[in-house]
N, C-alpha and C positions, 0 to 999 in steps of 0.2 A: 534507496534503502527504504524498506517497509517493515515496521515493527509496531504496529498499532494495537495489536490484540495478542493472539497466541500463535501466528505463524510469522516466521521470519523469512523475508523474501529479499533478494538483491537481483538487479538486472543491469547489464551493460548495453546501451543502445548507441548505435552508430548512425549519425544523421538524425533525420526526424522519425524514420520508421523502421530501420533495419535492427531487430532485436538479436544481438550477438549471444547473450546468455541471459537466462531467467531462471533462478533457482528459488524453490520454496521448501521450507521445512516447517512440517505441521507438528504440533505439540499434542501427541495423543494421550499423555499422561492425565489430562483434565477430564477425560471420560469418566474415570471412577468417582469424581466428584459431582458429576451431573451438570458441569458448567466450568467456565474458565476461571481459574484462581489467579488473580492478578500478580501476587507475589512470584508464584511459581512461573508465570509467563515471563516476567521481566528477568527473572534468573536464568531462564532457558535462552532467552534472547543474548545475554551476556556470554553465554558458553558457545553459541554457534554463529554468531554474526561475523566475527572475523574470519573463521574458518570457510564460511560461505563466500565471503568476498574473495578470498584467496582462490577458492575453487573457480569462481566466475573468471577471474583474471587468467587462471590456468586454462580453462576452455577456450578462451578467445586468443590467448597469446599476447594480449595487451598488457602493458606495465601500468601500474597506478599512475605514475607521472604523465602517461599519455593521454588521460582523460581530460575533457575540457570543463566539466562541471560536476557537482554532485547534488542530487536531489534526495530529499528525505521527507517522509510523512510527518507533518507537525500536528495533526489531529483530524478529526476527533479519534479518540481511542483511550486505552487504559494509560494513565499517567506514567506508571513505572515502565511499561513497555515502550512508550513514546520517548521517555528520557534516554533509554538505552540506544535506541535508533539515532535520536538526535545528537547525542554526545559522541557517538561513534563517527557520525557524518561530519560533526564540527572538527573533531580531531583529524580526520582524514583531509578535510578542506584546508584547515590551518597548516598541518604538515606538508601538504602539496601545493599550497598557495593557489588554491582553485576556488572559484565561486561556489556558493552554497545557495540552493533554491528549496524553500520550503513548499510542501504540496498538502493540499487538503485531501484527506483520504477518500471522502465521499465524491468530491469533484473528480478525483483520479478515476473512479469507476466510469463516470461519463466520458472522460477524456481519452480513456482506452479505445474508444471507437475511432479515434483519429488514426490508430494503427491499421485499421482495415483497408483493404484496397479500395473500397467505395464507402468512405465514412458518411453518416448522414449529414445532410446540409441544413442549417438552421434557415428558418425557424422550425422548431418541433417541440413536442412535449416529451419528457422522459419520466420514468418511474425508476427511482434509485432505491434498491433495497440491499443494504449491507449490514448484517448482523443486527445491531440495535438501532439502525437509523432507517427511516423511510421518508423519502421526499418525492414529491410530484412537482416538477419544474418545468417552466416554459423557458426554452433556450432560444433567445433572440438572436444571439451570435455566441460564438465560443467565448467563454468567460464571462458572459453577461447573462444572468439568470433572474427569473421571477419565481419565487416559491409560491405554488398554488396551494399546497397543502403539505402537512407532515403528520406523523403519528403523535399522539399525546402520551402513550404509554408504551404498549407492546409494539413491536416493528414487524413489518411483513417478512424482513429478512430473518428474524428469529423464527418465524413459522416456517419458512422454507428450510432453514437449518434443522428444525425438529422433525419435519416430514423426511428430509434426507437421512436422518439417524434412524428413523423407523424403517425406511426402506433398506 
C-alpha cells in the first residue's frame, strides 16, 4: 500500500519478483491549485484505497486471507496521506493476523530495481529523485547506504515534475 502524497497505489506481489497486480490512482484535482493540497490528498486516499484493494484482489483471484504479509509506506510523505495508508494497512494486518512491514518511500524507489531481470549489483552510486526528495547515495550492499549528498531546498524531482507538466 502506497499513499505518501497524492497517488494511491496497491500491488500484489507473488514471491520475490512476480507482480500480479499493480494499480495506481492519480489525483488530478490538485492541478487547479498549482500543487498538492494535503487535506484533499488524504481525503481522496480514504475514498479510493479500499476499492483499489478489492480491485487488485479481483484481478488476481487471490483472497485477502491468502496473502503472507502487508507492506505499507511509512514515510517520507504528507502526514495525512501516510496516516490513511498506515491505518488501512494496520487494520488489514490485524483483521487477517498477518505481519506488517513498514517501507521507506525513497528507499522503495531504489529497491524497485530488484524487480528487474538484471538488477544492478552493489557497489554503485544512485541518484534518487522523488518529488520533494533528492539523494545521492552510495549503495555498498542492499539496505546499506551512505548518503553522499542531498538537496537543501528544492529537489531535482520537483524540477522533473514541473518540466513534465509543461511538456
